[in-house]
C-alpha positions as CSV (number, residue, x, y, z in Angstrom):
1,X,99.5,85.0,113.1
2,X,99.3,82.6,116.1
3,X,99.2,85.9,118.3
4,X,95.6,86.4,117.2
5,X,94.5,83.4,119.3
6,X,96.0,85.1,122.4
7,X,94.6,88.4,121.5
8,X,91.0,87.0,121.5
9,X,91.5,85.2,124.8
10,X,93.2,88.3,126.3
11,X,91.6,89.0,129.7
12,X,93.1,89.9,133.0
13,X,91.9,91.4,136.2
14,X,93.4,93.9,138.5
15,X,91.7,94.6,141.9
16,X,93.3,97.7,143.3
17,X,91.8,99.1,146.6
18,X,91.2,102.7,147.4
19,X,89.7,105.8,145.8
20,X,90.2,107.1,142.3
21,X,93.5,108.7,143.2
22,X,95.0,105.4,144.1
23,X,93.7,103.8,140.9
24,X,95.4,106.6,138.9
25,X,98.6,106.2,140.9
26,X,98.6,102.5,140.0
27,X,98.2,103.2,136.3
28,X,101.2,105.8,136.6
29,X,103.2,103.3,138.4
30,X,102.8,100.8,135.6
31,X,103.8,103.4,133.1
32,X,106.8,104.2,135.2
33,X,107.8,100.5,135.4
34,X,107.5,100.2,131.6
35,X,109.8,103.2,131.2
36,X,112.2,101.8,133.8
37,X,112.4,98.5,131.9
38,X,113.1,100.4,128.7
39,X,115.9,102.4,130.3
40,X,117.4,99.2,131.8
41,X,117.4,97.7,128.4
42,X,119.1,100.7,126.9
43,X,121.9,100.7,129.6
44,X,122.5,96.9,129.2
45,X,122.8,97.3,125.4
46,X,125.3,100.1,125.9
47,X,127.5,97.8,128.0
48,X,127.7,95.1,125.3
49,X,127.5,97.4,122.3
50,X,130.1,97.0,119.6
51,X,132.3,100.2,119.7
52,X,131.7,100.9,116.0
53,X,128.0,100.5,116.2
54,X,127.8,102.4,119.5
55,X,128.7,105.6,117.8
56,X,126.9,105.1,114.5
57,X,126.5,107.1,112.1
58,X,130.0,108.3,113.1
59,X,133.0,106.0,113.6
60,X,135.6,105.6,116.4
61,X,138.3,106.9,114.0
62,X,136.3,110.1,113.5
63,X,137.2,111.0,117.1
64,X,140.9,111.2,116.1
65,X,140.0,113.4,113.2
66,X,138.2,115.9,115.3
67,X,141.1,116.0,117.8
68,X,143.6,116.6,115.0
69,X,141.4,119.3,113.6
70,X,141.1,121.1,116.9
71,X,144.8,120.8,117.5
72,X,145.6,122.2,114.1
73,X,143.5,125.2,114.6
74,X,145.1,125.9,117.9
75,X,148.5,125.8,116.5
76,X,147.2,128.3,114.0
77,X,146.5,130.7,116.9
78,X,142.8,130.2,116.5
79,X,140.4,129.2,119.2
80,X,137.5,127.1,117.7
81,X,136.0,126.6,121.1
82,X,135.4,130.3,121.7
83,X,136.9,130.2,125.1
84,X,135.5,126.9,126.4
85,X,139.0,125.2,126.3
86,X,140.3,127.9,128.7
87,X,137.2,127.4,130.9
88,X,137.8,123.6,131.0
89,X,141.6,124.2,131.6
90,X,140.8,126.2,134.8
91,X,139.0,123.2,136.4
92,X,141.5,120.5,135.5
93,X,143.9,119.5,138.4
94,X,146.4,117.5,136.1
95,X,149.7,118.5,134.5
96,X,149.5,119.5,130.8
97,X,146.3,121.4,131.3
98,X,146.1,122.8,127.8
99,X,146.4,119.4,126.0
100,X,144.0,117.8,128.4
101,X,141.5,120.5,128.0
102,X,141.8,120.3,124.2
103,X,141.1,116.6,124.4
104,X,138.1,117.0,126.7
105,X,136.7,119.7,124.4
106,X,137.3,117.5,121.3
107,X,135.6,114.6,122.8
108,X,132.6,116.7,123.9
109,X,132.4,118.2,120.5
110,X,132.7,114.7,118.9
111,X,129.8,113.4,121.1
112,X,127.7,116.4,120.3
113,X,128.2,115.8,116.6
114,X,127.2,112.2,117.0
115,X,124.0,113.1,118.9
116,X,123.2,115.8,116.2
117,X,123.7,113.2,113.4
118,X,121.5,110.7,115.3
119,X,118.8,113.3,115.8
120,X,118.8,114.3,112.1
121,X,118.7,110.6,111.1
122,X,115.8,110.0,113.6
123,X,113.8,112.9,112.0
124,X,114.5,111.5,108.5
125,X,113.4,107.9,109.5
126,X,110.2,109.5,110.9
127,X,109.1,110.3,107.4
128,X,106.9,107.6,106.0
129,X,105.0,109.3,103.1
130,X,107.3,107.2,100.7
131,X,105.2,104.2,101.6
132,X,102.1,105.9,100.2
133,X,103.5,107.0,96.8
134,X,102.7,105.0,93.6
135,X,105.4,103.0,92.0
136,X,107.1,105.1,89.3
137,X,105.6,108.4,90.6
138,X,108.0,109.4,93.3
139,X,107.7,113.0,94.6
140,X,110.7,115.4,94.7
141,X,110.4,115.4,98.6
142,X,110.9,111.7,98.7
143,X,113.8,111.8,96.3
144,X,115.5,114.4,98.4
145,X,114.7,112.5,101.6
146,X,116.3,109.2,100.1
147,X,119.5,111.1,99.2
148,X,119.7,112.5,102.8
149,X,119.2,109.0,104.4
150,X,121.9,107.6,102.2
151,X,124.3,110.4,103.1
152,X,123.9,109.8,106.8
153,X,124.0,106.0,106.3
154,X,126.9,106.0,104.0
155,X,129.3,103.9,106.1
156,X,128.4,100.3,106.3
157,X,126.1,99.9,109.3
158,X,126.1,97.0,111.7
159,X,123.1,95.0,113.0
160,X,122.3,97.4,115.8
161,X,123.7,100.6,114.4
162,X,120.3,102.2,113.8
163,X,118.7,101.3,117.0
164,X,119.1,104.6,118.8
165,X,118.1,106.5,115.5
166,X,114.8,104.7,115.0
167,X,111.7,106.8,115.8
168,X,109.3,105.9,118.7
169,X,106.0,104.4,117.8
170,X,103.4,107.3,117.8
171,X,100.1,107.2,119.6
172,X,97.3,107.7,117.0
173,X,94.6,110.2,117.7
174,X,91.7,108.4,119.3
175,X,89.2,109.8,116.9
176,X,91.2,108.3,113.9
177,X,91.3,104.9,115.5
178,X,87.6,104.8,116.3
179,X,86.7,105.9,112.8
180,X,88.9,103.2,111.3
181,X,87.5,100.6,113.6
182,X,83.9,101.4,112.7
183,X,84.8,101.3,109.0
184,X,86.4,97.9,109.5
185,X,83.4,96.2,111.1
186,X,80.8,97.9,108.8
187,X,80.6,95.0,106.4
188,X,80.3,92.4,109.2
189,X,77.4,94.0,111.2
190,X,73.7,94.6,110.5
191,X,72.3,98.0,110.4
192,X,71.1,98.0,114.0
193,X,74.3,96.3,115.2
194,X,76.5,98.8,113.4
195,X,74.3,101.7,114.9
196,X,74.8,100.3,118.4
197,X,78.5,100.0,117.9
198,X,78.7,103.5,116.6
199,X,76.9,104.8,119.8
200,X,79.3,102.8,122.0
201,X,82.3,104.2,120.2
202,X,81.0,107.8,120.5
203,X,80.3,107.3,124.3
204,X,83.7,105.9,124.8
205,X,85.5,108.8,123.0
206,X,83.5,111.5,124.8
207,X,83.9,110.0,128.2
208,X,86.6,107.5,129.1
209,X,88.6,107.4,125.9
210,X,90.4,110.8,126.2
211,X,91.3,110.0,129.8
212,X,92.9,106.7,128.8
213,X,94.6,108.4,125.9
214,X,96.5,110.8,128.1
215,X,98.1,107.9,130.0
216,X,99.2,106.3,126.7
217,X,100.7,109.6,125.5
218,X,102.6,109.8,128.9
219,X,103.9,106.3,128.5
220,X,105.0,107.1,124.9
221,X,107.2,110.0,126.2
222,X,108.8,107.8,129.0
223,X,109.0,104.3,127.4
224,X,110.8,103.3,124.2
225,X,107.7,101.7,122.8
226,X,104.2,102.2,124.3
227,X,102.9,98.8,123.0
228,X,105.6,96.2,123.1
229,X,106.2,95.4,126.7
230,X,102.5,95.1,127.4
231,X,102.0,93.0,124.3
232,X,104.7,90.6,125.2
233,X,103.4,90.3,128.8
234,X,99.6,90.2,128.4
235,X,99.3,88.4,125.0
236,X,102.0,85.9,125.4
237,X,103.5,85.6,128.9
238,X,100.2,85.7,130.7
239,X,98.6,83.1,128.8
240,X,97.8,80.2,131.1
241,X,96.8,77.6,128.4
242,X,99.2,75.4,126.4
243,X,101.6,77.3,124.1
244,X,102.0,74.3,121.9
245,X,99.7,74.8,118.8
246,X,98.1,77.9,120.3
247,X,101.2,80.2,120.2
248,X,104.3,78.3,118.8
249,X,104.7,78.2,115.1
250,X,106.9,76.0,112.7
251,X,109.2,76.4,109.7
252,X,109.8,73.7,107.0
253,X,112.8,72.4,105.0
254,X,113.2,72.7,101.2
255,X,110.1,71.3,99.3
256,X,111.9,69.2,96.6
257,X,115.5,68.7,98.0
258,X,117.0,67.0,101.0
259,X,120.7,67.8,100.9
260,X,121.7,64.5,102.5
261,X,119.8,61.5,103.7
262,X,122.1,61.0,106.6
263,X,120.4,62.2,109.8
264,X,123.6,62.9,111.8
265,X,125.2,64.8,108.8
266,X,122.1,67.0,108.3
267,X,122.1,67.8,112.0
268,X,125.8,68.5,112.0
269,X,125.5,71.1,109.2
270,X,122.2,72.6,110.6
271,X,123.8,73.1,114.0
272,X,126.9,74.6,112.6
273,X,124.9,77.1,110.4
274,X,122.8,78.1,113.3
275,X,125.9,78.8,115.5
276,X,127.5,80.8,112.6
277,X,124.4,82.9,112.5
278,X,124.7,83.4,116.3
279,X,128.3,84.5,115.8
280,X,127.1,87.0,113.3
281,X,124.5,88.3,115.6
282,X,126.9,88.6,118.6
283,X,129.5,90.5,116.4
284,X,126.7,92.6,114.7
285,X,128.0,91.5,111.3
286,X,124.5,90.9,110.0
287,X,123.3,93.7,107.6
288,X,120.2,95.5,109.1
289,X,117.1,94.2,107.5
290,X,114.9,96.6,105.4
291,X,111.4,96.4,104.2
292,X,110.7,94.6,100.9
293,X,109.9,97.9,99.4
294,X,113.1,99.7,100.3
295,X,116.7,99.1,100.5
296,X,117.7,102.2,102.6
297,X,115.2,102.1,105.4
298,X,116.3,99.9,108.4
299,X,114.0,97.7,110.6
300,X,114.4,97.4,114.3
301,X,116.8,94.6,115.2
302,X,115.9,94.3,118.9
303,X,114.3,90.9,118.5
304,X,117.5,89.4,117.4
305,X,118.9,89.9,121.0
306,X,117.1,86.9,122.6
307,X,117.2,84.5,119.6
308,X,119.7,82.2,121.3
309,X,120.3,81.0,124.9
310,X,116.7,81.9,125.8
311,X,113.9,80.0,127.5
312,X,110.4,80.8,128.6
313,X,110.0,79.7,132.2
314,X,106.4,79.1,133.7
315,X,105.0,81.2,136.5
316,X,101.7,81.1,138.4
317,X,100.3,84.3,136.9
318,X,102.8,85.1,134.2
319,X,105.8,83.4,132.5
320,X,109.2,84.9,132.3
321,X,111.7,85.0,129.5
322,X,115.3,84.1,130.7
323,X,118.2,84.9,128.5
324,X,121.8,84.1,129.0
325,X,124.6,86.0,127.3
326,X,126.2,82.9,125.7
327,X,126.3,79.1,125.8
328,X,128.7,76.6,124.4
329,X,126.4,73.7,124.2
330,X,123.0,72.5,122.8
331,X,120.4,70.2,124.3
332,X,119.6,67.1,122.2
333,X,116.6,64.7,122.5
334,X,116.6,61.2,120.9
335,X,114.5,58.3,121.7
336,X,113.3,59.5,125.1
337,X,116.9,60.5,126.3
338,X,118.2,64.1,126.8
339,X,121.9,64.9,126.2
340,X,124.1,68.0,126.6
341,X,126.3,68.4,123.4
342,X,129.3,70.7,123.7
343,X,129.7,72.5,120.3
344,X,132.9,74.3,121.4
345,X,136.3,73.1,122.6
346,X,138.7,75.5,124.1
347,X,136.9,78.3,122.5
348,X,136.9,76.8,119.0
349,X,133.7,75.8,117.2
350,X,133.6,72.2,116.3
351,X,133.7,71.4,112.6
352,X,130.5,70.2,110.9
353,X,132.1,66.7,110.7
354,X,132.9,66.7,114.4
355,X,129.4,67.7,115.3
356,X,128.1,65.0,113.1
357,X,130.4,62.5,114.8
358,X,129.0,63.5,118.2
359,X,125.4,63.3,117.0
360,X,126.1,59.8,115.5
361,X,127.3,58.8,119.1
362,X,123.9,59.9,120.4
363,X,122.1,58.0,117.7
364,X,124.2,54.9,118.5
365,X,123.7,55.1,122.2
366,X,121.7,51.9,123.2
367,X,120.8,53.1,126.7
368,X,117.0,53.2,127.4
369,X,115.3,56.3,128.8
370,X,114.8,56.5,132.6
371,X,111.3,56.2,134.2
372,X,109.1,59.0,132.7
373,X,112.1,60.6,130.9
374,X,110.8,60.0,127.5
375,X,107.6,62.0,128.0
376,X,109.2,64.8,130.2
377,X,108.8,67.4,127.4
378,X,105.0,67.2,127.8
379,X,105.3,69.5,130.7
380,X,106.1,72.3,128.3
381,X,103.2,71.4,126.1
382,X,100.4,71.5,128.6
383,X,98.8,74.2,130.7
384,X,101.3,76.6,132.3
385,X,100.2,76.6,136.0
386,X,100.6,72.9,136.5
387,X,104.0,73.1,134.8
388,X,105.0,76.0,137.3
389,X,103.8,74.0,140.4
390,X,105.8,70.9,139.2
391,X,108.8,72.9,138.5
392,X,108.8,74.4,141.9
393,X,108.2,71.1,143.7
394,X,110.4,68.8,141.7
395,X,113.0,70.9,139.6
396,X,114.1,73.5,142.0
397,X,117.1,71.4,143.4
398,X,119.2,68.4,142.9
399,X,119.6,66.3,139.9
400,X,116.5,67.6,138.2
401,X,117.5,71.3,138.5
402,X,121.0,70.5,137.1
403,X,119.5,68.7,134.1
404,X,116.8,71.3,133.5
405,X,119.4,74.0,133.6
406,X,121.3,72.3,130.8
407,X,118.2,72.5,128.7
408,X,117.2,76.0,129.5
409,X,120.7,77.4,129.2
410,X,121.4,75.7,125.9
411,X,121.9,77.6,122.7
412,X,118.8,75.9,121.3
413,X,117.2,72.5,121.5
414,X,117.6,69.7,119.0
415,X,115.2,66.8,118.4
416,X,116.6,63.7,116.5
417,X,113.3,62.3,115.3
418,X,112.9,58.6,114.5
419,X,110.2,59.4,111.8
420,X,110.7,60.2,108.1
421,X,109.0,63.3,106.8
422,X,108.7,65.4,103.6
423,X,106.9,65.3,100.3
424,X,107.6,61.7,99.3
425,X,106.1,58.4,98.4
426,X,102.7,57.7,96.9
427,X,100.9,60.2,99.0
428,X,102.7,63.6,98.8
429,X,99.8,65.6,99.8
430,X,99.1,63.6,103.0
431,X,102.8,63.4,103.7
432,X,103.1,67.3,103.7
433,X,100.1,67.5,106.0
434,X,101.8,65.1,108.4
435,X,105.1,66.9,108.1
436,X,103.4,70.0,109.2
437,X,101.6,68.4,112.2
438,X,104.9,66.9,113.2
439,X,106.7,70.2,113.3
440,X,103.7,72.0,115.0
441,X,103.4,69.5,117.9
442,X,105.3,66.2,117.2
443,X,104.3,63.6,119.8
444,X,103.6,66.4,122.3
445,X,106.6,65.3,124.4
446,X,109.5,65.2,121.9
447,X,110.0,69.0,121.6
448,X,110.8,71.5,124.3
449,X,108.3,74.1,123.5
450,X,109.6,76.6,126.0
451,X,113.0,77.1,124.2
452,X,113.3,80.1,121.8
453,X,113.3,77.5,119.0
454,X,113.7,73.7,118.6
455,X,115.3,72.2,115.6
456,X,113.9,68.9,114.4
457,X,116.0,66.6,112.2
458,X,114.2,63.5,110.9
459,X,115.6,60.0,110.1
460,X,115.7,60.7,106.4
461,X,117.7,64.0,106.7
462,X,114.7,66.3,106.4
463,X,114.6,69.1,109.0
464,X,112.4,72.0,110.4
465,X,112.0,74.1,113.5
466,X,109.3,74.9,116.1
467,X,109.6,78.4,117.5
468,X,108.3,80.0,120.7
469,X,106.4,83.2,120.0
470,X,106.8,85.6,122.9
471,X,110.4,86.7,122.2
472,X,110.1,87.5,118.5
473,X,107.9,87.3,115.5
474,X,108.0,85.1,112.4
475,X,110.1,87.4,110.1
476,X,113.0,87.2,112.7
477,X,112.9,83.5,112.8
478,X,112.5,83.2,109.0
479,X,115.6,85.3,108.5
480,X,117.5,82.8,110.8
481,X,116.1,79.8,109.0
482,X,116.8,81.2,105.4
483,X,120.5,81.7,106.5
484,X,120.5,78.2,107.9
485,X,119.2,76.4,104.9
486,X,121.3,78.4,102.5
487,X,124.5,77.9,104.5
488,X,123.8,74.3,104.9
489,X,123.1,73.6,101.2
490,X,125.4,76.1,99.4
491,X,128.4,76.9,101.7
492,X,129.0,74.1,104.1
493,X,127.9,71.3,101.7
494,X,128.5,67.5,101.9
495,X,131.0,65.0,100.6
496,X,130.0,62.7,97.9
497,X,128.8,60.0,100.3
498,X,126.6,62.5,102.1
499,X,128.7,63.3,105.2
500,X,129.7,66.6,106.5
501,X,133.0,68.1,105.5
502,X,136.0,68.7,107.8
503,X,138.3,66.7,110.1
504,X,137.3,64.8,113.3
505,X,139.2,64.9,116.5
506,X,138.4,61.5,117.9
507,X,139.5,62.5,121.4
508,X,136.4,64.6,121.8
509,X,134.5,63.7,125.0
510,X,131.1,62.0,124.4
511,X,127.8,63.9,124.7
512,X,126.7,64.0,128.3
513,X,123.5,62.1,129.2
514,X,121.2,64.1,131.4
515,X,119.7,62.3,134.4
516,X,116.3,62.8,136.1
517,X,113.9,61.9,138.9
518,X,110.6,62.3,137.1
519,X,107.2,62.9,138.7
520,X,105.3,60.6,136.3
521,X,101.8,61.5,137.3
522,X,102.1,65.1,136.6
523,X,103.7,64.5,133.3
524,X,100.8,62.2,132.3
525,X,98.3,64.9,133.1
526,X,100.1,67.5,131.0
527,X,100.4,64.9,128.2
528,X,96.7,64.2,128.1
529,X,95.9,67.9,127.8
530,X,98.4,68.4,125.0
531,X,97.4,65.2,123.2
532,X,93.8,66.4,123.0
533,X,94.9,69.7,121.6
534,X,97.2,68.0,119.0
535,X,94.6,65.5,117.9
536,X,92.1,68.3,117.2
537,X,94.4,70.1,114.7
538,X,93.7,69.7,111.0
539,X,96.6,70.9,108.8
540,X,96.9,71.1,105.1
541,X,100.0,72.2,103.3
542,X,99.9,72.7,99.4
543,X,102.1,74.4,96.8
544,X,100.1,76.5,94.3
545,X,102.0,76.2,91.1
546,X,99.6,77.7,88.4
547,X,101.1,81.2,88.8
548,X,102.9,83.4,91.2
549,X,104.0,87.0,91.9
550,X,105.5,87.3,88.4
551,X,102.0,87.0,86.7
552,X,100.4,89.2,89.4
553,X,102.9,92.0,89.0
554,X,102.4,92.1,85.2
555,X,98.8,93.1,86.1
556,X,100.2,95.9,88.2
557,X,98.6,94.5,91.4
558,X,100.3,94.0,94.8
559,X,100.8,90.2,95.2
560,X,99.8,90.4,98.9
561,X,96.6,92.3,98.1
562,X,95.8,89.8,95.4
563,X,96.3,86.9,97.8
564,X,94.3,88.5,100.6
565,X,91.3,89.2,98.2
566,X,91.5,85.5,97.1
567,X,91.3,84.4,100.7
568,X,88.2,86.7,101.2
569,X,86.6,85.1,98.2
570,X,87.5,81.6,99.4
571,X,86.2,82.2,102.8
572,X,82.9,83.7,101.5
573,X,82.4,80.5,99.3
574,X,83.3,78.2,102.2
575,X,81.2,79.7,105.0
576,X,78.6,81.8,103.0
577,X,79.6,84.9,105.0
578,X,82.3,87.4,105.8
579,X,84.3,87.4,109.0
580,X,86.8,89.6,110.9
581,X,90.1,88.9,109.3
582,X,93.6,89.2,110.9
583,X,96.6,89.8,108.7
584,X,99.9,90.2,110.6
585,X,101.8,93.3,109.6
586,X,105.0,94.7,111.4
587,X,105.9,98.0,113.0
588,X,109.6,97.5,113.0
589,X,110.1,100.8,111.3
590,X,109.9,102.0,115.0
591,X,112.2,101.2,117.8
592,X,111.2,97.8,119.6
593,X,108.2,97.6,117.2
594,X,106.5,94.1,116.8
595,X,103.3,93.7,114.9
596,X,100.1,95.3,114.0
597,X,96.9,94.0,112.6
598,X,95.6,94.6,109.0
599,X,91.9,94.2,109.0
600,X,91.8,92.7,105.5
601,X,87.9,92.3,105.4
602,X,87.0,95.8,104.0
603,X,83.9,97.3,102.5
604,X,85.7,97.5,99.1
605,X,86.8,93.8,99.3
606,X,83.3,92.6,100.2
607,X,81.7,94.5,97.4
608,X,84.2,92.9,95.0
609,X,83.5,89.4,96.4
610,X,79.8,89.9,96.1
611,X,80.2,91.1,92.5
612,X,82.2,88.0,91.5
613,X,79.7,85.7,93.0
614,X,76.8,87.4,91.3
615,X,78.6,86.9,87.9
616,X,80.0,90.4,87.5
617,X,83.6,90.4,86.5
618,X,84.3,93.9,87.6
619,X,88.0,95.0,87.3
620,X,87.2,98.5,88.8
621,X,85.9,96.9,92.1
622,X,89.0,94.7,92.2
623,X,91.3,97.7,91.7
624,X,89.6,99.6,94.5
625,X,89.7,96.6,96.9
626,X,93.4,96.0,96.2
627,X,94.2,99.8,96.6
628,X,92.2,99.8,100.0
629,X,94.1,96.8,101.3
630,X,97.5,98.4,100.4
631,X,96.5,101.5,102.2
632,X,95.5,99.6,105.3
633,X,98.8,97.8,105.3
634,X,100.8,101.0,105.0
635,X,98.8,102.6,107.8
636,X,99.5,99.6,110.0
637,X,103.2,99.7,109.3
638,X,103.5,103.4,110.0
639,X,101.9,103.4,113.3
640,X,98.3,104.3,112.4
641,X,96.8,100.8,113.0
642,X,93.7,100.1,115.0
643,X,94.2,97.1,117.3
644,X,97.4,97.8,119.2
645,X,96.1,101.2,120.2
646,X,92.8,99.7,121.4
647,X,94.7,96.9,123.2
648,X,96.8,99.6,125.2
649,X,93.7,101.6,125.9
650,X,92.1,98.5,127.4
651,X,95.2,97.7,129.5
652,X,95.1,101.2,131.0
653,X,91.4,100.9,131.7
654,X,92.2,97.8,133.8
655,X,94.8,99.6,135.7
656,X,92.5,102.4,136.4
657,X,89.8,99.9,137.5
658,X,87.2,101.2,135.1
659,X,85.1,99.2,132.7
660,X,84.4,100.1,129.1
661,X,81.6,98.3,127.2
662,X,83.1,99.3,123.9
663,X,86.7,98.0,124.7
664,X,85.4,94.9,126.2
665,X,83.3,94.1,123.1
666,X,86.3,95.0,120.8
667,X,88.8,92.9,122.6
668,X,86.4,89.8,122.6
669,X,85.7,89.7,118.9
670,X,87.0,86.4,117.4
671,X,89.4,86.4,114.4
672,X,87.9,83.5,112.3
673,X,90.3,84.0,109.6
674,X,94.0,84.6,110.7
675,X,96.5,85.1,108.0
676,X,100.2,85.8,107.7
677,X,102.8,86.1,104.9
678,X,106.2,84.5,105.5
679,X,108.5,87.0,103.8
680,X,111.6,85.9,101.7
681,X,114.1,88.4,103.0
682,X,117.5,87.1,101.7
683,X,117.0,86.4,98.0
684,X,120.8,86.7,97.4
685,X,121.3,83.5,99.3
686,X,119.2,81.4,96.9
687,X,120.2,81.2,93.2
688,X,116.7,80.2,91.8
689,X,118.1,80.1,88.2
690,X,120.8,77.7,88.7
691,X,119.1,75.8,91.7
692,X,115.3,76.1,91.0
693,X,114.6,73.0,93.2
694,X,115.8,74.7,96.4
695,X,112.5,76.2,97.1
696,X,111.4,76.8,100.7
697,X,108.0,75.6,102.0
698,X,107.8,78.4,104.5
699,X,105.9,77.7,107.7
700,X,102.6,77.9,109.5
701,X,100.7,78.0,112.7
702,X,97.8,76.3,114.5
703,X,94.1,77.5,114.2
704,X,93.2,80.7,115.9
705,X,89.5,80.3,116.5
706,X,87.7,77.1,117.3
707,X,85.5,77.8,114.4
708,X,88.0,79.5,112.0
709,X,91.1,79.0,109.9
710,X,94.7,79.9,110.2
711,X,96.4,80.6,106.9
712,X,100.1,81.1,106.3
713,X,101.6,81.7,102.8
714,X,105.1,82.3,101.3
715,X,105.5,83.7,97.8
716,X,108.5,81.8,96.3
717,X,110.2,83.0,93.1
718,X,108.0,84.1,90.4
719,X,105.8,81.1,89.7
720,X,104.7,79.5,93.2
721,X,102.9,80.3,96.3
722,X,103.0,77.8,99.2
723,X,100.1,77.7,101.6
724,X,99.6,76.2,105.1
725,X,96.0,75.9,106.3
726,X,94.9,74.9,109.8
727,X,91.6,74.5,111.6
728,X,90.0,72.1,114.1
729,X,88.4,68.7,113.6
730,X,86.0,69.5,116.5
731,X,84.1,72.1,114.5
732,X,82.3,70.3,111.7
733,X,81.9,73.2,109.4
734,X,85.6,73.8,108.8
735,X,87.9,71.6,106.8
736,X,91.5,72.5,105.8
737,X,91.5,70.6,102.6
738,X,88.2,72.0,101.4
739,X,89.4,75.5,102.3
740,X,92.7,74.9,100.4
741,X,90.7,73.9,97.4
742,X,88.6,77.0,97.7
743,X,91.9,79.1,97.9
744,X,93.2,77.6,94.6
745,X,89.9,78.2,92.9
746,X,89.6,81.7,94.1
747,X,93.2,82.5,92.9
748,X,92.4,81.3,89.4
749,X,89.1,83.1,89.4
750,X,90.8,86.4,90.4
751,X,93.2,86.0,87.6
752,X,90.5,85.5,85.0
753,X,88.8,88.6,86.3
754,X,91.9,90.6,85.7
755,X,93.0,89.0,82.4
756,X,91.3,90.7,79.4
757,X,89.2,88.3,77.4
758,X,90.5,87.7,73.9
759,X,88.5,89.0,70.8
760,X,87.0,86.6,68.5
761,X,89.6,87.4,65.8
762,X,92.5,86.8,68.1
763,X,91.0,83.5,69.2
764,X,90.6,82.5,65.6
765,X,94.3,83.4,64.9
766,X,95.3,81.2,67.8
767,X,93.4,78.3,66.4
768,X,95.0,78.7,63.0
769,X,98.5,78.8,64.7
770,X,97.8,75.6,66.5
């Protein structure tokens, strides 16, 4: 996804002084700090954890059962503790020593049983061979494993119930990683180039590699996840360029339906739905998410913790994610003015109609923006270092600090946009493209790009969101957005005249206007940087309606593999060559897992593409390429990917103060084709049979490489795939519309390759029937 842009630009310098022992000490200290952060997170989670989720897979009531069982055995003149209760009794200074000792023993026994159950569940969740088995050919081992997982997960789990039972991400053997890396670049390098890379990899493995690997294994033993904290810091938070376009991504509304044309009403229901989701997150009432291929395997839910009340604040060398436990207001932007909108009154969430009423007050407010206020948001869209300097100089005290705190501590940010967007009018294709650009960067100053996410509600009732990337990945935000759209349309609903439902308490205090003393010159500098970046973005959004996953599955092919091979064919036709391809996968089968890269350009895929272009419609090559892609995806999900391992080895090398020509070259390779699938995770929320028009457009991200493409896609229902393509105008050889046409053509060509040609007799029969 957009993270590929940051991964290419990833460079940092550490200049320790002293001998090798000092350098090793610095690396060890960083590993120690990573572990310390992990344990602090664990302790903070224990303090706020729901009682029921905190003892999962047991229950709080099971403690009483253990106490009664021990008490019953003691009355039967039996000692289940084998003398331990008597030992405990000797050290208790209180009265009723026997009963107190029994309670202490029962509690310790209960805790031991919980830890044992968690350990067993963790061992079970460490088994991943189920992902590599063919559909319909499940081994006996996997069947037994599924039964055991269900037995230990029998009680209804809460959102964070599985967190302590999830396995840690393993460090792959360095030999395996290097072999997979060389295999991935084989189709992209000439003979001499591949030979040179093979030599560099061998030298790295035999010299520096094993030394770096030992540090990673040490970190994996001490920290919860050996990748995630460094990934968050160095790929996201240390980026000094604009996060707008380069890192932030967007999500769109329904394609064909706008539930109401009234802007204030749509904002009322959208805000309500988001706050209902926050309530579910805080109370852990969300069901743990599972992979698309399983209903019993949980995914890590750690990314949900910073979804709301979170802001990225700029620093000189690195940004910081600030999270507050709760917030009873949202920040709203309209026509250059900022407002604080309270959404609770005396602990009660306002009704959708009351929030609509408050939003309408903002829309009707005739007051003009203050000097420079309308473009203040550009500070979050430009480079990070100037924003840090301005923040320290002008926003560290007084009225500016109070107003900035209101935005940063808000549950989320809302923009009431004066434009109309969506697929409408005489130019639906162009309108969808403008809709995407509006959500990706807007006017560069009417979004607050530092917030965890900003909701945009347009004048005609259309909506969307822009999400900051460092705190979570797209599937987490997509889950939130699916809930929001479904709750808005199917549960909250609207009256016949398009207004929100519910009563209004007219005595509500009006939204509070925020006041500022704006440094206009600095805002203008950031705006010019952001505007140049936004103007260079070329976006194209199109729904592919000829067929979808239903037709692909009938051919017994993975839809994702089919689409990725179509992208390879489209890129080859567009640029007459192959390129390093990034497909985002996830590692949330592991605790605090985030993403891994699937290198979709494989030897098998290239062989198939060349065969198609030479006129050979070879189904065997296609099957081999699709199977290879599926295997690469499974390896990435189960902790055997390439890029995160190499990335962490590079970080360790920097802390040791040593240079590796191999790692330097690997980390500087550009991803000219960066792709990502937006998963549909809550099919139960959408009734596609009775409401077929409520189709999501998905979302997208900005171009990754200056000379490449960014492609996001969402498989909707059985018969549609929506695509989001981006590139840069400044590179004359890329064009999003041309590449979109190549994708459509490639999809149709692949289908023709896999569809058996009819015989002459069957064709003649078809003509007679016609």
